[in-house]
Each structure stands twice: as C-alpha cells, then as structure tokens.
VOFIPA-432471 format. One record per atom (N, C-alpha, C): atom name; residue number from 1; x, y, z; residue in three letters. Coordinates in nm, 3 decimals, decimal comma. Example, Ala and Ser with C-alpha at 12.3 -4.5 7.8 and 13.67 -1.06 7.14 Angstrom:
2
  a   k       X       Y       Z   r
  N   1   1,319  -0,569   0,780 Ala
 CA   1   1,230  -0,450   0,780 Ala
  C   1   1,320  -0,330   0,780 Ala
  N   2   1,285  -0,225   0,708 Ser
 CA   2   1,367  -0,106   0,714 Ser
  C   2   1,290   0,003   0,787 Ser
//
This chain:
191
  a   k       X       Y       Z   r
  N   1   9,521   8,706   6,228 Met
 CA   1   9,663   8,727   6,233 Met
  C   1   9,699   8,871   6,207 Met
  N   2   9,606   8,947   6,152 Gly
 CA   2   9,633   9,086   6,122 Gly
  C   2   9,666   9,165   6,246 Gly
  N   3   9,610   9,127   6,363 Gly
 CA   3   9,634   9,199   6,487 Gly
  C   3   9,777   9,186   6,536 Gly
  N   4   9,846   9,078   6,501 Met
 CA   4   9,982   9,057   6,549 Met
  C   4  10,082   9,145   6,477 Met
  N   5  10,054   9,181   6,354 Ser
 CA   5  10,150   9,260   6,278 Ser
  C   5  10,130   9,410   6,296 Ser
  N   6  10,021   9,448   6,363 Glu
 CA   6   9,996   9,590   6,382 Glu
  C   6  10,087   9,648   6,489 Glu
  N   7  10,128   9,770   6,467 Val
 CA   7  10,209   9,841   6,565 Val
  C   7  10,115   9,898   6,670 Val
  N   8  10,145   9,877   6,798 Pro
 CA   8  10,056   9,930   6,900 Pro
  C   8  10,051  10,083   6,894 Pro
  N   9   9,931  10,135   6,910 Lys
 CA   9   9,914  10,280   6,906 Lys
  C   9   9,938  10,337   7,045 Lys
  N  10  10,008  10,449   7,051 Pro
 CA  10  10,027  10,509   7,183 Pro
  C  10   9,893  10,560   7,236 Pro
  N  11   9,870  10,538   7,366 Asp
 CA  11   9,746  10,587   7,423 Asp
  C  11   9,775  10,714   7,504 Asp
  N  12   9,672  10,776   7,551 Ala
 CA  12   9,686  10,903   7,622 Ala
  C  12   9,764  10,888   7,753 Ala
  N  13   9,763  10,769   7,812 Ala
 CA  13   9,832  10,748   7,939 Ala
  C  13   9,982  10,729   7,921 Ala
  N  14  10,029  10,702   7,801 Thr
 CA  14  10,170  10,682   7,776 Thr
  C  14  10,237  10,817   7,756 Thr
  N  15  10,331  10,852   7,844 Pro
 CA  15  10,397  10,981   7,829 Pro
  C  15  10,493  10,980   7,710 Pro
  N  16  10,511  11,096   7,653 Asp
 CA  16  10,603  11,106   7,539 Asp
  C  16  10,746  11,105   7,591 Asp
  N  17  10,843  11,079   7,502 Pro
 CA  17  10,984  11,069   7,545 Pro
  C  17  11,038  11,194   7,614 Pro
  N  18  10,994  11,312   7,572 Ser
 CA  18  11,045  11,433   7,636 Ser
  C  18  10,992  11,445   7,780 Ser
  N  19  10,869  11,400   7,804 Thr
 CA  19  10,813  11,401   7,939 Thr
  C  19  10,888  11,302   8,027 Thr
  N  20  10,919  11,186   7,972 Val
 CA  20  10,993  11,084   8,047 Val
  C  20  11,132  11,137   8,083 Val
  N  21  11,196  11,203   7,989 Ala
 CA  21  11,330  11,258   8,016 Ala
  C  21  11,323  11,365   8,124 Ala
  N  22  11,224  11,451   8,119 Arg
 CA  22  11,208  11,555   8,221 Arg
  C  22  11,177  11,492   8,357 Arg
  N  23  11,092  11,388   8,356 Phe
 CA  23  11,059  11,317   8,480 Phe
  C  23  11,185  11,259   8,543 Phe
  N  24  11,269  11,197   8,462 Arg
 CA  24  11,394  11,139   8,514 Arg
  C  24  11,482  11,246   8,577 Arg
  N  25  11,491  11,359   8,512 Thr
 CA  25  11,575  11,467   8,562 Thr
  C  25  11,522  11,526   8,692 Thr
  N  26  11,391  11,547   8,699 Val
 CA  26  11,331  11,617   8,812 Val
  C  26  11,300  11,523   8,928 Val
  N  27  11,251  11,404   8,899 Met
 CA  27  11,198  11,317   9,005 Met
  C  27  11,294  11,208   9,053 Met
  N  28  11,373  11,150   8,965 Leu
 CA  28  11,457  11,038   9,007 Leu
  C  28  11,559  11,072   9,117 Leu
  N  29  11,606  11,196   9,127 Pro
 CA  29  11,696  11,225   9,240 Pro
  C  29  11,630  11,204   9,377 Pro
  N  30  11,500  11,196   9,382 His
 CA  30  11,427  11,180   9,508 His
  C  30  11,383  11,036   9,532 His
  N  31  11,433  10,943   9,455 Leu
 CA  31  11,392  10,803   9,468 Leu
  C  31  11,427  10,745   9,605 Leu
  N  32  11,543  10,782   9,661 Asp
 CA  32  11,578  10,732   9,794 Asp
  C  32  11,480  10,781   9,899 Asp
  N  33  11,437  10,906   9,888 Ala
 CA  33  11,339  10,961   9,983 Ala
  C  33  11,206  10,888   9,968 Ala
  N  34  11,169  10,857   9,845 Val
 CA  34  11,044  10,784   9,819 Val
  C  34  11,051  10,647   9,886 Val
  N  35  11,161  10,575   9,865 Tyr
 CA  35  11,174  10,443   9,926 Tyr
  C  35  11,181  10,453  10,079 Tyr
  N  36  11,257  10,548  10,129 Gly
 CA  36  11,270  10,563  10,274 Gly
  C  36  11,136  10,590  10,341 Gly
  N  37  11,058  10,679  10,284 Phe
 CA  37  10,926  10,708  10,340 Phe
  C  37  10,836  10,586  10,328 Phe
  N  38  10,841  10,518  10,215 Ala
 CA  38  10,762  10,396  10,195 Ala
  C  38  10,803  10,289  10,297 Ala
  N  39  10,931  10,281  10,327 Arg
 CA  39  10,982  10,182  10,423 Arg
  C  39  10,923  10,207  10,562 Arg
  N  40  10,920  10,335  10,602 Trp
 CA  40  10,865  10,367  10,734 Trp
  C  40  10,715  10,349  10,738 Trp
  N  41  10,647  10,374  10,628 Leu
 CA  41  10,502  10,357  10,626 Leu
  C  41  10,462  10,210  10,630 Leu
  N  42  10,528  10,129  10,546 Thr
 CA  42  10,490   9,989  10,534 Thr
  C  42  10,552   9,900  10,640 Thr
  N  43  10,667   9,939  10,691 Arg
 CA  43  10,743   9,860  10,789 Arg
  C  43  10,790   9,728  10,732 Arg
  N  44  10,804   9,723  10,601 Asp
 CA  44  10,843   9,600  10,533 Asp
  C  44  10,923   9,639  10,409 Asp
  N  45  11,049   9,594  10,397 Pro
 CA  45  11,131   9,636  10,283 Pro
  C  45  11,076   9,593  10,147 Pro
  N  46  11,015   9,476  10,139 Val
 CA  46  10,960   9,430  10,011 Val
  C  46  10,835   9,510   9,975 Val
  N  47  10,746   9,529  10,072 Ala
 CA  47  10,627   9,610  10,046 Ala
  C  47  10,666   9,754  10,014 Ala
  N  48  10,773   9,803  10,076 Ala
 CA  48  10,819   9,939  10,048 Ala
  C  48  10,868   9,952   9,904 Ala
  N  49  10,934   9,850   9,854 Gln
 CA  49  10,978   9,853   9,714 Gln
  C  49  10,857   9,858   9,621 Gln
  N  50  10,758   9,776   9,650 Asp
 CA  50  10,636   9,776   9,569 Asp
  C  50  10,566   9,911   9,575 Asp
  N  51  10,556   9,965   9,696 Leu
 CA  51  10,491  10,095   9,714 Leu
  C  51  10,567  10,204   9,641 Leu
  N  52  10,699  10,205   9,653 Ala
 CA  52  10,780  10,307   9,585 Ala
  C  52  10,764  10,296   9,433 Ala
  N  53  10,763  10,173   9,382 Gln
 CA  53  10,746  10,154   9,238 Gln
  C  53  10,610  10,203   9,192 Gln
  N  54  10,506  10,167   9,264 Glu
 CA  54  10,371  10,210   9,228 Glu
  C  54  10,359  10,363   9,236 Glu
  N  55  10,419  10,422   9,338 Ala
 CA  55  10,415  10,568   9,353 Ala
  C  55  10,489  10,637   9,238 Ala
  N  56  10,602  10,583   9,199 Met
 CA  56  10,677  10,645   9,088 Met
  C  56  10,601  10,630   8,956 Met
  N  57  10,535  10,517   8,937 Leu
 CA  57  10,453  10,500   8,817 Leu
  C  57  10,337  10,599   8,816 Leu
  N  58  10,273  10,616   8,932 Arg
 CA  58  10,163  10,712   8,940 Arg
  C  58  10,215  10,854   8,918 Arg
  N  59  10,332  10,884   8,973 Ala
 CA  59  10,391  11,017   8,953 Ala
  C  59  10,420  11,041   8,806 Ala
  N  60  10,470  10,941   8,736 Leu
 CA  60  10,494  10,956   8,593 Leu
  C  60  10,363  10,974   8,518 Leu
  N  61  10,263  10,897   8,555 Arg
 CA  61  10,133  10,905   8,489 Arg
  C  61  10,071  11,044   8,505 Arg
  N  62  10,091  11,105   8,621 Tyr
 CA  62  10,032  11,237   8,648 Tyr
  C  62  10,135  11,350   8,646 Tyr
  N  63  10,249  11,324   8,586 Phe
 CA  63  10,356  11,425   8,582 Phe
  C  63  10,311  11,552   8,511 Phe
  N  64  10,217  11,538   8,420 His
 CA  64  10,166  11,657   8,350 His
  C  64  10,101  11,755   8,448 His
  N  65  10,057  11,707   8,565 Ala
 CA  65   9,994  11,794   8,664 Ala
  C  65  10,097  11,864   8,754 Ala
  N  66  10,223  11,819   8,750 Phe
 CA  66  10,328  11,881   8,830 Phe
  C  66  10,361  12,016   8,767 Phe
  N  67  10,347  12,120   8,846 Arg
 CA  67  10,367  12,256   8,794 Arg
  C  67  10,501  12,315   8,832 Arg
  N  68  10,597  12,232   8,857 Gly
 CA  68  10,727  12,282   8,900 Gly
  C  68  10,728  12,297   9,051 Gly
  N  69  10,823  12,367   9,100 Gly
 CA  69  10,831  12,383   9,245 Gly
  C  69  10,905  12,267   9,307 Gly
  N  70  10,863  12,233   9,427 Glu
 CA  70  10,931  12,130   9,506 Glu
  C  70  10,885  11,990   9,464 Glu
  N  71  10,977  11,912   9,410 Ala
 CA  71  10,943  11,778   9,362 Ala
  C  71  10,930  11,678   9,477 Ala
  N  72  11,016  11,687   9,577 Arg
 CA  72  11,015  11,587   9,684 Arg
  C  72  10,883  11,584   9,761 Arg
  N  73  10,830  11,697   9,807 Pro
 CA  73  10,699  11,690   9,875 Pro
  C  73  10,589  11,636   9,785 Pro
  N  74  10,592  11,672   9,658 Trp
 CA  74  10,492  11,624   9,563 Trp
  C  74  10,500  11,472   9,554 Trp
  N  75  10,622  11,418   9,543 Leu
 CA  75  10,639  11,273   9,535 Leu
  C  75  10,599  11,203   9,665 Leu
  N  76  10,638  11,260   9,778 Leu
 CA  76  10,605  11,197   9,905 Leu
  C  76  10,455  11,198   9,931 Leu
  N  77  10,388  11,298   9,881 Arg
 CA  77  10,241  11,301   9,891 Arg
  C  77  10,182  11,186   9,810 Arg
  N  78  10,239  11,160   9,694 Ile
 CA  78  10,192  11,048   9,611 Ile
  C  78  10,219  10,916   9,683 Ile
  N  79  10,336  10,902   9,744 Val
 CA  79  10,368  10,779   9,819 Val
  C  79  10,262  10,757   9,927 Val
  N  80  10,232  10,861  10,001 Arg
 CA  80  10,133  10,851  10,108 Arg
  C  80   9,995  10,816  10,053 Arg
  N  81   9,956  10,879   9,942 Asn
 CA  81   9,825  10,850   9,882 Asn
  C  81   9,817  10,707   9,832 Asn
  N  82   9,922  10,659   9,767 Val
 CA  82   9,923  10,520   9,719 Val
  C  82   9,915  10,425   9,838 Val
  N  83   9,989  10,454   9,943 Trp
 CA  83   9,988  10,370  10,062 Trp
  C  83   9,848  10,366  10,124 Trp
  N  84   9,785  10,483  10,134 His
 CA  84   9,649  10,485  10,189 His
  C  84   9,552  10,409  10,098 His
  N  85   9,567  10,423   9,968 Asp
 CA  85   9,482  10,348   9,875 Asp
  C  85   9,500  10,198   9,894 Asp
  N  86   9,625  10,153   9,906 Gln
 CA  86   9,652  10,011   9,924 Gln
  C  86   9,597   9,960  10,057 Gln
  N  87   9,612  10,040  10,163 Arg
 CA  87   9,560  10,000  10,295 Arg
  C  87   9,409   9,989  10,291 Arg
  N  88   9,344  10,082  10,223 Thr
 CA  88   9,198  10,079  10,214 Thr
  C  88   9,154   9,955  10,137 Thr
  N  89   9,222   9,928  10,028 Arg
 CA  89   9,189   9,813   9,944 Arg
  C  89   9,214   9,681  10,017 Arg
  N  90   9,322   9,673  10,094 Asn
 CA  90   9,362   9,547  10,158 Asn
  C  90   9,319   9,536  10,303 Asn
  N  91   9,255   9,637  10,356 Gly
 CA  91   9,220   9,636  10,498 Gly
  C  91   9,334   9,695  10,578 Gly
  N  92   9,310   9,801  10,651 Ala
 CA  92   9,416   9,875  10,720 Ala
  C  92   9,458   9,806  10,849 Ala
  N  93   9,562   9,725  10,840 Thr
 CA  93   9,619   9,664  10,959 Thr
  C  93   9,769   9,688  10,957 Thr
  N  94   9,822   9,732  11,070 Asp
 CA  94   9,965   9,752  11,082 Asp
  C  94  10,031   9,622  11,123 Asp
  N  95  10,135   9,588  11,051 Gln
 CA  95  10,212   9,471  11,086 Gln
  C  95  10,324   9,515  11,180 Gln
  N  96  10,358   9,434  11,281 Pro
 CA  96  10,469   9,472  11,368 Pro
  C  96  10,599   9,469  11,289 Pro
  N  97  10,689   9,557  11,328 Leu
 CA  97  10,818   9,564  11,261 Leu
  C  97  10,906   9,452  11,316 Leu
  N  98  10,934   9,352  11,235 Asp
 CA  98  11,014   9,239  11,280 Asp
  C  98  11,163   9,269  11,277 Asp
  N  99  11,203   9,343  11,173 Glu
 CA  99  11,344   9,372  11,158 Glu
  C  99  11,367   9,520  11,174 Glu
  N 100  11,471   9,554  11,243 Ile
 CA 100  11,512   9,693  11,252 Ile
  C 100  11,655   9,698  11,202 Ile
  N 101  11,677   9,785  11,106 Glu
 CA 101  11,810   9,796  11,050 Glu
  C 101  11,905   9,846  11,157 Glu
  N 102  12,017   9,780  11,170 Ser
 CA 102  12,117   9,828  11,264 Ser
  C 102  12,252   9,826  11,193 Ser
  N 103  12,290   9,944  11,150 Arg
 CA 103  12,418   9,959  11,083 Arg
  C 103  12,517  10,009  11,186 Arg
  N 104  12,639   9,963  11,174 Ala
 CA 104  12,744  10,014  11,261 Ala
  C 104  12,777  10,156  11,217 Ala
  N 105  12,800  10,242  11,315 Ala
 CA 105  12,833  10,380  11,284 Ala
  C 105  12,975  10,388  11,231 Ala
  N 106  12,998  10,483  11,144 Asp
 CA 106  13,133  10,506  11,095 Asp
  C 106  13,212  10,573  11,206 Asp
  N 107  13,330  10,530  11,226 Gly
 CA 107  13,412  10,593  11,328 Gly
  C 107  13,524  10,500  11,369 Gly
  N 108  13,631  10,558  11,420 Pro
 CA 108  13,747  10,477  11,453 Pro
  C 108  13,730  10,399  11,584 Pro
  N 109  13,644  10,443  11,672 Asp
 CA 109  13,630  10,381  11,803 Asp
  C 109  13,519  10,277  11,802 Asp
  N 110  13,551  10,148  11,818 Pro
 CA 110  13,448  10,044  11,815 Pro
  C 110  13,343  10,061  11,924 Pro
  N 111  13,382  10,109  12,043 Glu
 CA 111  13,285  10,128  12,150 Glu
  C 111  13,184  10,236  12,113 Glu
  N 112  13,233  10,349  12,061 Gln
 CA 112  13,143  10,456  12,018 Gln
  C 112  13,054  10,409  11,904 Gln
  N 113  13,110  10,329  11,816 Ser
 CA 113  13,033  10,275  11,705 Ser
  C 113  12,921  10,185  11,755 Ser
  N 114  12,951  10,102  11,854 Ala
 CA 114  12,850  10,011  11,910 Ala
  C 114  12,742  10,089  11,984 Ala
  N 115  12,780  10,193  12,058 Val
 CA 115  12,682  10,275  12,130 Val
  C 115  12,591  10,346  12,030 Val
  N 116  12,651  10,402  11,924 Ala
 CA 116  12,571  10,472  11,823 Ala
  C 116  12,477  10,375  11,752 Ala
  N 117  12,524  10,254  11,724 Ser
 CA 117  12,440  10,154  11,660 Ser
  C 117  12,325  10,114  11,751 Ser
  N 118  12,353  10,097  11,879 Asp
 CA 118  12,250  10,063  11,977 Asp
  C 118  12,148  10,176  11,988 Asp
  N 119  12,196  10,299  11,986 Arg
 CA 119  12,108  10,415  11,993 Arg
  C 119  12,015  10,419  11,872 Arg
  N 120  12,071  10,398  11,754 Arg
 CA 120  11,988  10,396  11,632 Arg
  C 120  11,883  10,286  11,639 Arg
  N 121  11,922  10,170  11,691 Arg
 CA 121  11,829  10,058  11,702 Arg
  C 121  11,713  10,093  11,796 Arg
  N 122  11,743  10,156  11,910 His
 CA 122  11,638  10,196  12,004 His
  C 122  11,547  10,303  11,944 His
  N 123  11,605  10,400  11,877 Val
 CA 123  11,524  10,506  11,816 Val
  C 123  11,436  10,447  11,706 Val
  N 124  11,492  10,360  11,623 Ala
 CA 124  11,413  10,297  11,516 Ala
  C 124  11,300  10,213  11,573 Ala
  N 125  11,327  10,139  11,680 Ala
 CA 125  11,222  10,059  11,743 Ala
  C 125  11,114  10,149  11,803 Ala
  N 126  11,155  10,257  11,869 Gly
 CA 126  11,059  10,350  11,925 Gly
  C 126  10,974  10,416  11,818 Gly
  N 127  11,038  10,454  11,710 Leu
 CA 127  10,967  10,516  11,598 Leu
  C 127  10,870  10,417  11,534 Leu
  N 128  10,913  10,295  11,518 Ala
 CA 128  10,827  10,193  11,458 Ala
  C 128  10,707  10,161  11,546 Ala
  N 129  10,721  10,179  11,676 Ala
 CA 129  10,612  10,148  11,769 Ala
  C 129  10,507  10,258  11,775 Ala
  N 130  10,536  10,374  11,720 Leu
 CA 130  10,441  10,485  11,724 Leu
  C 130  10,321  10,459  11,633 Leu
  N 131  10,207  10,520  11,664 Pro
 CA 131  10,094  10,513  11,571 Pro
  C 131  10,133  10,575  11,436 Pro
  N 132  10,066  10,532  11,332 Val
 CA 132  10,100  10,574  11,195 Val
  C 132  10,110  10,725  11,181 Val
  N 133  10,012  10,798  11,234 Glu
 CA 133  10,010  10,944  11,216 Glu
  C 133  10,133  11,009  11,278 Glu
  N 134  10,174  10,959  11,393 Met
 CA 134  10,292  11,015  11,459 Met
  C 134  10,420  10,973  11,387 Met
  N 135  10,424  10,848  11,345 Arg
 CA 135  10,544  10,797  11,277 Arg
  C 135  10,567  10,872  11,147 Arg
  N 136  10,462  10,893  11,067 Glu
 CA 136  10,483  10,957  10,938 Glu
  C 136  10,525  11,102  10,953 Glu
  N 137  10,473  11,174  11,052 Ile
 CA 137  10,511  11,313  11,067 Ile
  C 137  10,655  11,325  11,118 Ile
  N 138  10,697  11,235  11,207 Leu
 CA 138  10,836  11,235  11,253 Leu
  C 138  10,932  11,198  11,142 Leu
  N 139  10,896  11,098  11,064 Val
 CA 139  10,983  11,058  10,952 Val
  C 139  10,999  11,173  10,853 Val
  N 140  10,889  11,240  10,821 Leu
 CA 140  10,898  11,351  10,726 Leu
  C 140  10,986  11,464  10,778 Leu
  N 141  10,977  11,493  10,908 Arg
 CA 141  11,053  11,605  10,963 Arg
  C 141  11,195  11,567  10,998 Arg
  N 142  11,213  11,458  11,071 Glu
 CA 142  11,344  11,426  11,126 Glu
  C 142  11,431  11,342  11,034 Glu
  N 143  11,371  11,259  10,952 Ile
 CA 143  11,450  11,174  10,863 Ile
  C 143  11,457  11,233  10,723 Ile
  N 144  11,342  11,273  10,669 Glu
 CA 144  11,339  11,333  10,535 Glu
  C 144  11,373  11,481  10,538 Glu
  N 145  11,376  11,542  10,656 Asp
 CA 145  11,416  11,681  10,677 Asp
  C 145  11,330  11,780  10,598 Asp
  N 146  11,200  11,753  10,593 Leu
 CA 146  11,108  11,845  10,525 Leu
  C 146  11,072  11,960  10,619 Leu
  N 147  11,047  12,074  10,562 Ser
 CA 147  11,002  12,190  10,638 Ser
  C 147  10,857  12,167  10,680 Ser
  N 148  10,810  12,247  10,776 Tyr
 CA 148  10,670  12,237  10,818 Tyr
  C 148  10,577  12,260  10,699 Tyr
  N 149  10,613  12,354  10,616 Lys
 CA 149  10,531  12,385  10,498 Lys
  C 149  10,520  12,263  10,406 Lys
  N 150  10,631  12,196  10,383 His
 CA 150  10,630  12,078  10,295 His
  C 150  10,556  11,962  10,360 His
  N 151  10,572  11,947  10,491 Ile
 CA 151  10,497  11,842  10,561 Ile
  C 151  10,348  11,869  10,550 Ile
  N 152  10,309  11,995  10,566 Ala
 CA 152  10,168  12,033  10,552 Ala
  C 152  10,117  11,996  10,414 Ala
  N 153  10,200  12,015  10,312 Thr
 CA 153  10,162  11,980  10,176 Thr
  C 153  10,146  11,829  10,162 Thr
  N 154  10,242  11,753  10,212 Val
 CA 154  10,238  11,606  10,199 Val
  C 154  10,118  11,549  10,273 Val
  N 155  10,093  11,598  10,394 Leu
 CA 155   9,986  11,541  10,476 Leu
  C 155   9,852  11,612  10,459 Leu
  N 156   9,850  11,718  10,382 Asp
 CA 156   9,729  11,797  10,358 Asp
  C 156   9,669  11,846  10,490 Asp
  N 157   9,755  11,914  10,568 Leu
 CA 157   9,716  11,967  10,699 Leu
  C 157   9,759  12,113  10,709 Leu
  N 158   9,693  12,189  10,795 Pro
 CA 158   9,741  12,324  10,823 Pro
  C 158   9,876  12,317  10,897 Pro
  N 159   9,960  12,419  10,881 Ile
 CA 159  10,092  12,420  10,944 Ile
  C 159  10,081  12,411  11,097 Ile
  N 160   9,983  12,477  11,156 Gly
 CA 160   9,965  12,470  11,301 Gly
  C 160   9,939  12,328  11,349 Gly
  N 161   9,862  12,255  11,273 Thr
 CA 161   9,833  12,115  11,307 Thr
  C 161   9,960  12,031  11,295 Thr
  N 162  10,041  12,059  11,190 Val
 CA 162  10,168  11,989  11,174 Val
  C 162  10,256  12,012  11,297 Val
  N 163  10,265  12,138  11,340 Met
 CA 163  10,351  12,170  11,454 Met
  C 163  10,302  12,102  11,582 Met
  N 164  10,172  12,102  11,607 Ser
 CA 164  10,122  12,040  11,730 Ser
  C 164  10,136  11,888  11,724 Ser
  N 165  10,107  11,827  11,610 Arg
 CA 165  10,122  11,681  11,598 Arg
  C 165  10,269  11,640  11,611 Arg
  N 166  10,356  11,721  11,555 Leu
 CA 166  10,499  11,692  11,565 Leu
  C 166  10,545  11,699  11,710 Leu
  N 167  10,499  11,799  11,782 Ala
 CA 167  10,536  11,811  11,924 Ala
  C 167  10,486  11,690  12,003 Ala
  N 168  10,362  11,649  11,979 Arg
 CA 168  10,308  11,532  12,050 Arg
  C 168  10,383  11,405  12,012 Arg
  N 169  10,419  11,392  11,885 Ala
 CA 169  10,492  11,273  11,841 Ala
  C 169  10,631  11,269  11,904 Ala
  N 170  10,697  11,384  11,912 Arg
 CA 170  10,829  11,388  11,976 Arg
  C 170  10,819  11,351  12,123 Arg
  N 171  10,717  11,403  12,191 Glu
 CA 171  10,697  11,370  12,333 Glu
  C 171  10,673  11,221  12,352 Glu
  N 172  10,591  11,162  12,268 Lys
 CA 172  10,561  11,020  12,280 Lys
  C 172  10,685  10,936  12,252 Lys
  N 173  10,764  10,974  12,152 Leu
 CA 173  10,887  10,901  12,121 Leu
  C 173  10,985  10,913  12,237 Leu
  N 174  10,999  11,033  12,293 Ala
 CA 174  11,090  11,052  12,406 Ala
  C 174  11,047  10,967  12,525 Ala
  N 175  10,917  10,963  12,554 Ala
 CA 175  10,867  10,881  12,666 Ala
  C 175  10,894  10,734  12,639 Ala
  N 176  10,873  10,691  12,515 Asp
 CA 176  10,899  10,552  12,478 Asp
  C 176  11,046  10,518  12,497 Asp
  N 177  11,133  10,609  12,453 Leu
 CA 177  11,277  10,583  12,466 Leu
  C 177  11,320  10,580  12,612 Leu
  N 178  11,262  10,668  12,694 Arg
 CA 178  11,293  10,664  12,838 Arg
  C 178  11,251  10,529  12,895 Arg
  N 179  11,136  10,479  12,853 Gly
 CA 179  11,091  10,348  12,900 Gly
  C 179  11,178  10,235  12,851 Gly
  N 180  11,223  10,242  12,729 Arg
 CA 180  11,309  10,137  12,674 Arg
  C 180  11,445  10,134  12,742 Arg
  N 181  11,497  10,252  12,769 Leu
 CA 181  11,631  10,261  12,824 Leu
  C 181  11,631  10,246  12,975 Leu
  N 182  11,519  10,278  13,038 Gly
 CA 182  11,509  10,259  13,181 Gly
  C 182  11,586  10,360  13,264 Gly
  N 183  11,694  10,409  13,214 Arg
 CA 183  11,773  10,509  13,286 Arg
  C 183  11,865  10,580  13,188 Arg
  N 184  11,924  10,689  13,232 Arg
 CA 184  12,019  10,761  13,148 Arg
  C 184  12,149  10,684  13,141 Arg
  N 185  12,235  10,724  13,049 Gly
 CA 185  12,366  10,663  13,041 Gly
  C 185  12,377  10,558  12,931 Gly
  N 186  12,283  10,555  12,840 His
 CA 186  12,287  10,460  12,729 His
  C 186  12,328  10,528  12,599 His
  N 187  12,398  10,639  12,608 Gly
 CA 187  12,443  10,705  12,487 Gly
  C 187  12,344  10,806  12,433 Gly
  N 188  12,228  10,819  12,498 Leu
 CA 188  12,129  10,918  12,454 Leu
  C 188  12,134  11,036  12,547 Leu
  N 189  12,119  11,155  12,492 Pro
 CA 189  12,114  11,271  12,580 Pro
  C 189  11,990  11,263  12,669 Pro
  N 190  11,990  11,339  12,775 Asp
 CA 190  11,876  11,342  12,866 Asp
  C 190  11,752  11,382  12,790 Asp
  N 191  11,654  11,296  12,787 Leu
 CA 191  11,531  11,323  12,713 Leu
  C 191  11,432  11,386  12,806 Leu
//
C-alpha cells in the first residue's frame, strides 16, 4: 500500500511548466495548420485528429530541441514524420478519399456561391487523387502557403527539387482538372 500514497516523481520526459507555457505560446497558434496538413496526408478527419494530437505531443516532448525561428515548418515536419512512422508501422496503403468537404462560398450571389463550391470540390478531388508526394508538396505551398525554403525544410529536400516537384504536381493537377471538367466554362480559368 505504500506505493499508492507516494507522489509520482517527475521524469525527464515531462516538461516543466515554463516549457509548457512557452510551447503553448509558440506552437498552439499553428494547430490549424497541423490539422490541415494531417487531413490532407491521411485523407480521413478522424485519423487526422489522431495524427495531429500525436504530432503535437511529439513536438512538446522534443520542444527543447526547437531553437527558435519558424515554428510552423518545424511542426509540419513533425506531422509528416509521425505520419510516415505510422504508415511504416501499419503498412503504407492510401485509402481513397470518400468525403470531400464542400462549403458554400461566402457571397451574396447564390449562383456564384454554387460555382465556387463546385470549383472547390473539383480541386479537392483532384488534389486528393494525386500521389502522396505531389499532394503533400501542393498542400504545403498552395494551402499552407509555405515558402520554397520552408517546404524544403519540411520535406528535407533541396530547394531545386521542391521547385521541380511543385511544377510537376501543378501540371498533373491541371491535367486532372481538365479531364474532370471536360471543357472550359465551369468557373475555372483556362488551365
């Protein structure tokens, strides 16, 4: 019974309160980016929540290694690493995207709102259909709005490779969208 009355001793993996406070200040503003990137990687909202949670826990655990600078690329790199670790552990298979979020666009004109919503749905479907390497680089650049330098950091690639992969991914997405739409006049500019 002596073990029940003992106060648990803090271990080396438990961050101190000042580290936790600093983590909250520096990292939590990027939680939406973490979830968004996880959502595009996993293609599943529930798995994305789990991935984002695991990535944030890992980021807190290794926060002592963060030397300042850009927090968002550092966090997104952790998301990607956790995702790769999970895929390796569970067997790397991509699940098809069953649901595509389709939000109505803000605007006074219902027709414009419907066209914009349809456009978003087509782009999301085209993006989801891309191979993982192309999807992640497009999401980082076009959705997360990271610079080439930050993308290179997240993906651990030279900037030239980032630029060439991004160009190929954009070309493939454009070709996919042309195929989906069949012709111009669906609210998308000429691709």
